[in-house]
Jmol script that loads the backbone (N, CA, C; Angstrom):
load data "model"
ATOM      1  N   MET A   1       0.829  -1.194   0.000  1.00  0.00           N
ATOM      2  CA  MET A   1       0.000   0.000   0.000  1.00  0.00           C
ATOM      3  C   MET A   1       0.873   1.258   0.000  1.00  0.00           C
ATOM      4  N   ILE A   2       1.879   1.254   0.841  1.00  0.00           N
ATOM      5  CA  ILE A   2       2.774   2.416   0.906  1.00  0.00           C
ATOM      6  C   ILE A   2       3.494   2.596  -0.431  1.00  0.00           C
ATOM      7  N   GLY A   3       3.898   1.480  -1.059  1.00  0.00           N
ATOM      8  CA  GLY A   3       4.588   1.552  -2.349  1.00  0.00           C
ATOM      9  C   GLY A   3       3.712   2.183  -3.415  1.00  0.00           C
ATOM     10  N   LYS A   4       2.419   1.875  -3.391  1.00  0.00           N
ATOM     11  CA  LYS A   4       1.501   2.469  -4.370  1.00  0.00           C
ATOM     12  C   LYS A   4       1.356   3.972  -4.143  1.00  0.00           C
ATOM     13  N   ILE A   5       1.318   4.381  -2.897  1.00  0.00           N
ATOM     14  CA  ILE A   5       1.190   5.807  -2.586  1.00  0.00           C
ATOM     15  C   ILE A   5       2.450   6.553  -3.015  1.00  0.00           C
ATOM     16  N   ILE A   6       3.607   5.994  -2.713  1.00  0.00           N
ATOM     17  CA  ILE A   6       4.868   6.619  -3.111  1.00  0.00           C
ATOM     18  C   ILE A   6       4.970   6.652  -4.638  1.00  0.00           C
ATOM     19  N   GLY A   7       4.611   5.544  -5.286  1.00  0.00           N
ATOM     20  CA  GLY A   7       4.638   5.493  -6.748  1.00  0.00           C
ATOM     21  C   GLY A   7       3.696   6.507  -7.375  1.00  0.00           C
ATOM     22  N   ALA A   8       2.520   6.674  -6.786  1.00  0.00           N
ATOM     23  CA  ALA A   8       1.562   7.648  -7.310  1.00  0.00           C
ATOM     24  C   ALA A   8       2.110   9.065  -7.175  1.00  0.00           C
ATOM     25  N   GLY A   9       2.726   9.352  -6.060  1.00  0.00           N
ATOM     26  CA  GLY A   9       3.324  10.680  -5.864  1.00  0.00           C
ATOM     27  C   GLY A   9       4.447  10.942  -6.846  1.00  0.00           C
ATOM     28  N   MET A  10       5.300   9.949  -7.039  1.00  0.00           N
ATOM     29  CA  MET A  10       6.400  10.091  -7.987  1.00  0.00           C
ATOM     30  C   MET A  10       5.875  10.220  -9.418  1.00  0.00           C
ATOM     31  N   GLY A  11       4.847   9.455  -9.757  1.00  0.00           N
ATOM     32  CA  GLY A  11       4.255   9.535 -11.090  1.00  0.00           C
ATOM     33  C   GLY A  11       3.626  10.893 -11.355  1.00  0.00           C
ATOM     34  N   ALA A  12       2.971  11.456 -10.356  1.00  0.00           N
ATOM     35  CA  ALA A  12       2.367  12.784 -10.512  1.00  0.00           C
ATOM     36  C   ALA A  12       3.439  13.846 -10.711  1.00  0.00           C
ATOM     37  N   LYS A  13       4.545  13.746  -9.976  1.00  0.00           N
ATOM     38  CA  LYS A  13       5.646  14.703 -10.130  1.00  0.00           C
ATOM     39  C   LYS A  13       6.299  14.568 -11.501  1.00  0.00           C
ATOM     40  N   ALA A  14       6.484  13.331 -11.950  1.00  0.00           N
ATOM     41  CA  ALA A  14       7.100  13.103 -13.258  1.00  0.00           C
ATOM     42  C   ALA A  14       6.183  13.597 -14.370  1.00  0.00           C
ATOM     43  N   ALA A  15       4.880  13.489 -14.193  1.00  0.00           N
ATOM     44  CA  ALA A  15       3.924  13.917 -15.212  1.00  0.00           C
ATOM     45  C   ALA A  15       3.914  15.431 -15.375  1.00  0.00           C
ATOM     46  N   GLU A  16       4.354  16.166 -14.368  1.00  0.00           N
ATOM     47  CA  GLU A  16       4.405  17.620 -14.476  1.00  0.00           C
ATOM     48  C   GLU A  16       5.436  18.064 -15.510  1.00  0.00           C
ATOM     49  N   HIS A  17       6.428  17.223 -15.763  1.00  0.00           N
ATOM     50  CA  HIS A  17       7.499  17.569 -16.689  1.00  0.00           C
ATOM     51  C   HIS A  17       7.190  17.182 -18.133  1.00  0.00           C
ATOM     52  N   THR A  18       6.078  16.535 -18.375  1.00  0.00           N
ATOM     53  CA  THR A  18       5.704  16.150 -19.734  1.00  0.00           C
ATOM     54  C   THR A  18       4.446  16.906 -20.140  1.00  0.00           C
ATOM     55  N   SER A  19       4.298  17.124 -21.426  1.00  0.00           N
ATOM     56  CA  SER A  19       3.146  17.885 -21.888  1.00  0.00           C
ATOM     57  C   SER A  19       1.939  17.003 -22.198  1.00  0.00           C
ATOM     58  N   LYS A  20       2.160  15.718 -22.422  1.00  0.00           N
ATOM     59  CA  LYS A  20       1.056  14.855 -22.845  1.00  0.00           C
ATOM     60  C   LYS A  20       0.410  14.070 -21.706  1.00  0.00           C
ATOM     61  N   ILE A  21       1.073  14.017 -20.563  1.00  0.00           N
ATOM     62  CA  ILE A  21       0.535  13.264 -19.435  1.00  0.00           C
ATOM     63  C   ILE A  21       0.226  14.251 -18.319  1.00  0.00           C
ATOM     64  N   GLY A  22      -0.995  14.214 -17.832  1.00  0.00           N
ATOM     65  CA  GLY A  22      -1.390  15.106 -16.751  1.00  0.00           C
ATOM     66  C   GLY A  22      -1.061  14.508 -15.391  1.00  0.00           C
ATOM     67  N   GLY A  23      -1.308  15.249 -14.339  1.00  0.00           N
ATOM     68  CA  GLY A  23      -1.026  14.799 -12.973  1.00  0.00           C
ATOM     69  C   GLY A  23      -1.778  13.541 -12.571  1.00  0.00           C
ATOM     70  N   PRO A  24      -3.108  13.478 -12.788  1.00  0.00           N
ATOM     71  CA  PRO A  24      -3.840  12.280 -12.389  1.00  0.00           C
ATOM     72  C   PRO A  24      -3.411  11.028 -13.160  1.00  0.00           C
ATOM     73  N   LEU A  25      -3.169  11.175 -14.458  1.00  0.00           N
ATOM     74  CA  LEU A  25      -2.725  10.024 -15.242  1.00  0.00           C
ATOM     75  C   LEU A  25      -1.338   9.578 -14.785  1.00  0.00           C
ATOM     76  N   GLY A  26      -0.476  10.533 -14.475  1.00  0.00           N
ATOM     77  CA  GLY A  26       0.847  10.193 -13.960  1.00  0.00           C
ATOM     78  C   GLY A  26       0.760   9.454 -12.634  1.00  0.00           C
ATOM     79  N   ALA A  27      -0.194   9.852 -11.787  1.00  0.00           N
ATOM     80  CA  ALA A  27      -0.381   9.171 -10.507  1.00  0.00           C
ATOM     81  C   ALA A  27      -0.835   7.727 -10.712  1.00  0.00           C
ATOM     82  N   VAL A  28      -1.720   7.524 -11.661  1.00  0.00           N
ATOM     83  CA  VAL A  28      -2.186   6.160 -11.949  1.00  0.00           C
ATOM     84  C   VAL A  28      -1.045   5.307 -12.487  1.00  0.00           C
ATOM     85  N   LEU A  29      -0.277   5.878 -13.420  1.00  0.00           N
ATOM     86  CA  LEU A  29       0.859   5.133 -13.962  1.00  0.00           C
ATOM     87  C   LEU A  29       1.896   4.829 -12.883  1.00  0.00           C
ATOM     88  N   GLY A  30       2.137   5.792 -12.011  1.00  0.00           N
ATOM     89  CA  GLY A  30       3.089   5.577 -10.923  1.00  0.00           C
ATOM     90  C   GLY A  30       2.615   4.526  -9.933  1.00  0.00           C
ATOM     91  N   ALA A  31       1.317   4.451  -9.703  1.00  0.00           N
ATOM     92  CA  ALA A  31       0.779   3.460  -8.767  1.00  0.00           C
ATOM     93  C   ALA A  31       0.819   2.054  -9.361  1.00  0.00           C
ATOM     94  N   THR A  32       0.646   1.937 -10.682  1.00  0.00           N
ATOM     95  CA  THR A  32       0.646   0.608 -11.304  1.00  0.00           C
ATOM     96  C   THR A  32       2.045   0.129 -11.685  1.00  0.00           C
ATOM     97  N   ALA A  33       3.013   1.035 -11.741  1.00  0.00           N
ATOM     98  CA  ALA A  33       4.367   0.647 -12.154  1.00  0.00           C
ATOM     99  C   ALA A  33       4.994  -0.432 -11.257  1.00  0.00           C
ATOM    100  N   PRO A  34       4.921  -0.321  -9.936  1.00  0.00           N
ATOM    101  CA  PRO A  34       5.540  -1.376  -9.110  1.00  0.00           C
ATOM    102  C   PRO A  34       4.932  -2.762  -9.345  1.00  0.00           C
ATOM    103  N   VAL A  35       3.619  -2.816  -9.570  1.00  0.00           N
ATOM    104  CA  VAL A  35       2.960  -4.099  -9.822  1.00  0.00           C
ATOM    105  C   VAL A  35       3.474  -4.694 -11.136  1.00  0.00           C
ATOM    106  N   LEU A  36       3.575  -3.869 -12.170  1.00  0.00           N
ATOM    107  CA  LEU A  36       4.051  -4.358 -13.467  1.00  0.00           C
ATOM    108  C   LEU A  36       5.518  -4.770 -13.405  1.00  0.00           C
ATOM    109  N   LEU A  37       6.327  -4.001 -12.704  1.00  0.00           N
ATOM    110  CA  LEU A  37       7.757  -4.318 -12.619  1.00  0.00           C
ATOM    111  C   LEU A  37       8.014  -5.632 -11.875  1.00  0.00           C
ATOM    112  N   ARG A  38       7.188  -5.919 -10.876  1.00  0.00           N
ATOM    113  CA  ARG A  38       7.358  -7.179 -10.136  1.00  0.00           C
ATOM    114  C   ARG A  38       7.072  -8.393 -11.006  1.00  0.00           C
ATOM    115  N   ARG A  39       6.184  -8.253 -11.964  1.00  0.00           N
ATOM    116  CA  ARG A  39       5.799  -9.394 -12.808  1.00  0.00           C
ATOM    117  C   ARG A  39       6.622  -9.499 -14.083  1.00  0.00           C
ATOM    118  N   MET A  40       7.463  -8.523 -14.338  1.00  0.00           N
ATOM    119  CA  MET A  40       8.240  -8.487 -15.575  1.00  0.00           C
ATOM    120  C   MET A  40       9.584  -9.190 -15.377  1.00  0.00           C
ATOM    121  N   SER A  41      10.078  -9.816 -16.440  1.00  0.00           N
ATOM    122  CA  SER A  41      11.381 -10.481 -16.361  1.00  0.00           C
ATOM    123  C   SER A  41      12.499  -9.455 -16.558  1.00  0.00           C
ATOM    124  N   ILE A  42      13.699  -9.833 -16.161  1.00  0.00           N
ATOM    125  CA  ILE A  42      14.863  -8.957 -16.283  1.00  0.00           C
ATOM    126  C   ILE A  42      15.137  -8.595 -17.753  1.00  0.00           C
ATOM    127  N   PRO A  43      15.132  -9.556 -18.686  1.00  0.00           N
ATOM    128  CA  PRO A  43      15.369  -9.172 -20.090  1.00  0.00           C
ATOM    129  C   PRO A  43      14.317  -8.195 -20.629  1.00  0.00           C
ATOM    130  N   ALA A  44      13.078  -8.348 -20.203  1.00  0.00           N
ATOM    131  CA  ALA A  44      12.035  -7.421 -20.650  1.00  0.00           C
ATOM    132  C   ALA A  44      12.284  -6.022 -20.094  1.00  0.00           C
ATOM    133  N   MET A  45      12.728  -5.931 -18.844  1.00  0.00           N
ATOM    134  CA  MET A  45      13.045  -4.626 -18.260  1.00  0.00           C
ATOM    135  C   MET A  45      14.191  -3.963 -19.006  1.00  0.00           C
ATOM    136  N   ILE A  46      15.206  -4.742 -19.346  1.00  0.00           N
ATOM    137  CA  ILE A  46      16.355  -4.205 -20.077  1.00  0.00           C
ATOM    138  C   ILE A  46      15.918  -3.733 -21.464  1.00  0.00           C
ATOM    139  N   ALA A  47      15.076  -4.519 -22.128  1.00  0.00           N
ATOM    140  CA  ALA A  47      14.605  -4.153 -23.464  1.00  0.00           C
ATOM    141  C   ALA A  47      13.774  -2.871 -23.418  1.00  0.00           C
ATOM    142  N   ILE A  48      12.920  -2.721 -22.431  1.00  0.00           N
ATOM    143  CA  ILE A  48      12.103  -1.511 -22.299  1.00  0.00           C
ATOM    144  C   ILE A  48      12.996  -0.303 -22.010  1.00  0.00           C
ATOM    145  N   GLY A  49      13.975  -0.479 -21.132  1.00  0.00           N
ATOM    146  CA  GLY A  49      14.897   0.625 -20.831  1.00  0.00           C
ATOM    147  C   GLY A  49      15.698   1.044 -22.051  1.00  0.00           C
ATOM    148  N   ALA A  50      16.219   0.077 -22.801  1.00  0.00           N
ATOM    149  CA  ALA A  50      16.995   0.387 -24.002  1.00  0.00           C
ATOM    150  C   ALA A  50      16.108   1.043 -25.061  1.00  0.00           C
ATOM    151  N   GLY A  51      14.891   0.557 -25.207  1.00  0.00           N
ATOM    152  CA  GLY A  51      13.969   1.151 -26.166  1.00  0.00           C
ATOM    153  C   GLY A  51      13.633   2.589 -25.807  1.00  0.00           C
ATOM    154  N   GLY A  52      13.410   2.859 -24.544  1.00  0.00           N
ATOM    155  CA  GLY A  52      13.139   4.224 -24.102  1.00  0.00           C
ATOM    156  C   GLY A  52      14.312   5.147 -24.356  1.00  0.00           C
ATOM    157  N   TYR A  53      15.513   4.636 -24.132  1.00  0.00           N
ATOM    158  CA  TYR A  53      16.726   5.422 -24.373  1.00  0.00           C
ATOM    159  C   TYR A  53      16.860   5.753 -25.858  1.00  0.00           C
ATOM    160  N   LEU A  54      16.620   4.771 -26.719  1.00  0.00           N
ATOM    161  CA  LEU A  54      16.729   4.999 -28.158  1.00  0.00           C
ATOM    162  C   LEU A  54      15.664   5.973 -28.667  1.00  0.00           C
ATOM    163  N   VAL A  55      14.455   5.866 -28.148  1.00  0.00           N
ATOM    164  CA  VAL A  55      13.388   6.785 -28.550  1.00  0.00           C
ATOM    165  C   VAL A  55      13.745   8.214 -28.134  1.00  0.00           C
ATOM    166  N   LYS A  56      14.283   8.373 -26.925  1.00  0.00           N
ATOM    167  CA  LYS A  56      14.680   9.699 -26.462  1.00  0.00           C
ATOM    168  C   LYS A  56      15.767  10.285 -27.357  1.00  0.00           C
ATOM    169  N   LYS A  57      16.761   9.482 -27.719  1.00  0.00           N
ATOM    170  CA  LYS A  57      17.839   9.946 -28.597  1.00  0.00           C
ATOM    171  C   LYS A  57      17.277  10.352 -29.961  1.00  0.00           C
ATOM    172  N   LEU A  58      16.342   9.585 -30.487  1.00  0.00           N
ATOM    173  CA  LEU A  58      15.729   9.886 -31.784  1.00  0.00           C
ATOM    174  C   LEU A  58      14.962  11.202 -31.729  1.00  0.00           C
ATOM    175  N   ILE A  59      14.198  11.403 -30.682  1.00  0.00           N
ATOM    176  CA  ILE A  59      13.430  12.644 -30.529  1.00  0.00           C
ATOM    177  C   ILE A  59      14.373  13.834 -30.385  1.00  0.00           C
ATOM    178  N   ASP A  60      15.437  13.688 -29.594  1.00  0.00           N
ATOM    179  CA  ASP A  60      16.408  14.771 -29.438  1.00  0.00           C
ATOM    180  C   ASP A  60      17.068  15.113 -30.767  1.00  0.00           C
ATOM    181  N   LYS A  61      17.385  14.105 -31.559  1.00  0.00           N
ATOM    182  CA  LYS A  61      18.022  14.331 -32.850  1.00  0.00           C
ATOM    183  C   LYS A  61      17.074  15.067 -33.794  1.00  0.00           C
ATOM    184  N   GLN A  62      15.791  14.703 -33.793  1.00  0.00           N
ATOM    185  CA  GLN A  62      14.809  15.375 -34.651  1.00  0.00           C
ATOM    186  C   GLN A  62      14.636  16.837 -34.238  1.00  0.00           C
ATOM    187  N   GLU A  63      14.627  17.112 -32.947  1.00  0.00           N
ATOM    188  CA  GLU A  63      14.507  18.484 -32.473  1.00  0.00           C
ATOM    189  C   GLU A  63      15.742  19.294 -32.863  1.00  0.00           C
ATOM    190  N   GLU A  64      16.903  18.657 -32.799  1.00  0.00           N
ATOM    191  CA  GLU A  64      18.151  19.317 -33.189  1.00  0.00           C
ATOM    192  C   GLU A  64      18.136  19.672 -34.679  1.00  0.00           C
ATOM    193  N   GLU A  65      17.640  18.755 -35.510  1.00  0.00           N
ATOM    194  CA  GLU A  65      17.569  19.002 -36.950  1.00  0.00           C
ATOM    195  C   GLU A  65      16.586  20.115 -37.286  1.00  0.00           C
ATOM    196  N   LYS A  66      15.514  20.230 -36.526  1.00  0.00           N
ATOM    197  CA  LYS A  66      14.555  21.305 -36.751  1.00  0.00           C
ATOM    198  C   LYS A  66      15.181  22.657 -36.413  1.00  0.00           C
ATOM    199  N   ALA A  67      15.999  22.698 -35.374  1.00  0.00           N
ATOM    200  CA  ALA A  67      16.631  23.945 -34.948  1.00  0.00           C
ATOM    201  C   ALA A  67      17.853  24.272 -35.796  1.00  0.00           C
ATOM    202  N   ALA A  68      18.461  23.302 -36.446  1.00  0.00           N
ATOM    203  CA  ALA A  68      19.701  23.512 -37.198  1.00  0.00           C
ATOM    204  C   ALA A  68      19.534  24.467 -38.380  1.00  0.00           C
ATOM    205  N   PRO A  69      18.498  24.381 -39.214  1.00  0.00           N
ATOM    206  CA  PRO A  69      18.392  25.334 -40.333  1.00  0.00           C
ATOM    207  C   PRO A  69      18.309  26.782 -39.862  1.00  0.00           C
ATOM    208  N   ALA A  70      17.654  27.038 -38.776  1.00  0.00           N
ATOM    209  CA  ALA A  70      17.563  28.400 -38.256  1.00  0.00           C
ATOM    210  C   ALA A  70      18.936  28.893 -37.817  1.00  0.00           C
ATOM    211  N   LYS A  71      19.734  28.025 -37.233  1.00  0.00           N
ATOM    212  CA  LYS A  71      21.078  28.391 -36.802  1.00  0.00           C
ATOM    213  C   LYS A  71      21.967  28.693 -37.995  1.00  0.00           C
ATOM    214  N   LYS A  72      21.887  27.879 -39.027  1.00  0.00           N
ATOM    215  CA  LYS A  72      22.762  28.032 -40.186  1.00  0.00           C
ATOM    216  C   LYS A  72      22.505  29.348 -40.907  1.00  0.00           C
ATOM    217  N   THR A  73      21.268  29.754 -41.026  1.00  0.00           N
ATOM    218  CA  THR A  73      20.973  30.994 -41.733  1.00  0.00           C
ATOM    219  C   THR A  73      21.330  32.210 -40.893  1.00  0.00           C
ATOM    220  N   ALA A  74      21.296  32.080 -39.598  1.00  0.00           N
ATOM    221  CA  ALA A  74      21.573  33.211 -38.726  1.00  0.00           C
ATOM    222  C   ALA A  74      23.067  33.490 -38.608  1.00  0.00           C
ATOM    223  N   THR A  75      23.904  32.491 -38.802  1.00  0.00           N
ATOM    224  CA  THR A  75      25.337  32.677 -38.575  1.00  0.00           C
ATOM    225  C   THR A  75      26.129  32.431 -39.846  1.00  0.00           C
ATOM    226  N   LYS A  76      25.847  33.191 -40.890  1.00  0.00           N
ATOM    227  CA  LYS A  76      26.642  33.081 -42.113  1.00  0.00           C
ATOM    228  C   LYS A  76      27.908  33.905 -41.916  1.00  0.00           C
ATOM    229  N   ARG A  77      29.043  33.251 -42.104  1.00  0.00           N
ATOM    230  CA  ARG A  77      30.310  33.942 -41.930  1.00  0.00           C
ATOM    231  C   ARG A  77      31.084  33.907 -43.229  1.00  0.00           C
ATOM    232  N   LYS A  78      31.919  34.912 -43.403  1.00  0.00           N
ATOM    233  CA  LYS A  78      32.791  34.949 -44.570  1.00  0.00           C
ATOM    234  C   LYS A  78      34.006  34.072 -44.282  1.00  0.00           C
ATOM    235  N   PRO A  79      34.568  33.459 -45.309  1.00  0.00           N
ATOM    236  CA  PRO A  79      35.779  32.678 -45.080  1.00  0.00           C
ATOM    237  C   PRO A  79      36.951  33.603 -44.751  1.00  0.00           C
ATOM    238  N   PRO A  80      37.922  33.121 -44.020  1.00  0.00           N
ATOM    239  CA  PRO A  80      39.046  33.972 -43.649  1.00  0.00           C
ATOM    240  C   PRO A  80      39.876  34.349 -44.876  1.00  0.00           C
ATOM    241  N   ARG A  81      40.463  35.525 -44.823  1.00  0.00           N
ATOM    242  CA  ARG A  81      41.341  35.964 -45.914  1.00  0.00           C
ATOM    243  C   ARG A  81      42.645  35.194 -45.825  1.00  0.00           C
ATOM    244  N   THR A  82      43.109  34.750 -46.965  1.00  0.00           N
ATOM    245  CA  THR A  82      44.350  33.971 -46.977  1.00  0.00           C
ATOM    246  C   THR A  82      45.538  34.769 -47.497  1.00  0.00           C
ATOM    247  N   SER A  83      45.267  35.942 -48.017  1.00  0.00           N
ATOM    248  CA  SER A  83      46.335  36.753 -48.584  1.00  0.00           C
ATOM    249  C   SER A  83      46.395  38.103 -47.880  1.00  0.00           C
ATOM    250  N   LYS A  84      47.601  38.613 -47.725  1.00  0.00           N
ATOM    251  CA  LYS A  84      47.759  39.932 -47.104  1.00  0.00           C
ATOM    252  C   LYS A  84      47.813  41.036 -48.161  1.00  0.00           C
ATOM    253  N   ALA A  85      47.755  40.662 -49.426  1.00  0.00           N
ATOM    254  CA  ALA A  85      47.826  41.642 -50.521  1.00  0.00           C
ATOM    255  C   ALA A  85      46.559  42.483 -50.522  1.00  0.00           C
ATOM    256  N   PRO A  86      46.664  43.754 -50.966  1.00  0.00           N
ATOM    257  CA  PRO A  86      45.470  44.588 -51.024  1.00  0.00           C
ATOM    258  C   PRO A  86      44.479  44.058 -52.051  1.00  0.00           C
ATOM    259  N   ALA A  87      43.221  44.270 -51.791  1.00  0.00           N
ATOM    260  CA  ALA A  87      42.173  43.783 -52.669  1.00  0.00           C
ATOM    261  C   ALA A  87      42.211  44.532 -53.996  1.00  0.00           C
ATOM    262  N   ALA A  88      41.985  43.809 -55.069  1.00  0.00           N
ATOM    263  CA  ALA A  88      41.974  44.428 -56.420  1.00  0.00           C
ATOM    264  C   ALA A  88      40.687  45.228 -56.598  1.00  0.00           C
ATOM    265  N   ALA A  89      40.797  46.308 -57.320  1.00  0.00           N
ATOM    266  CA  ALA A  89      39.628  47.170 -57.505  1.00  0.00           C
ATOM    267  C   ALA A  89      38.716  46.688 -58.569  1.00  0.00           C
TER     268      ALA A  89
END
end "model"
wireframe off; spacefill off
backbone 0.3
color backbone group
């Protein structure tokens, strides 16, 4: 019982940091997580953790690519001069 209460509190706090999951849904997910984890095998836990890590990396990369074109157009620089001779008219 205490584990469910702690899990619900942690789930509600974690849900505050995401835009798609609200506080009550986070509390429900946090309360059910300990029950699911107890019934899951070690390889399944590892696979879920690795999958979550890969999805996060993919999302971060997509966000970076969306921001990259704006950066490139904002910081156009001239190449450095390689000659000390005066410029031709």
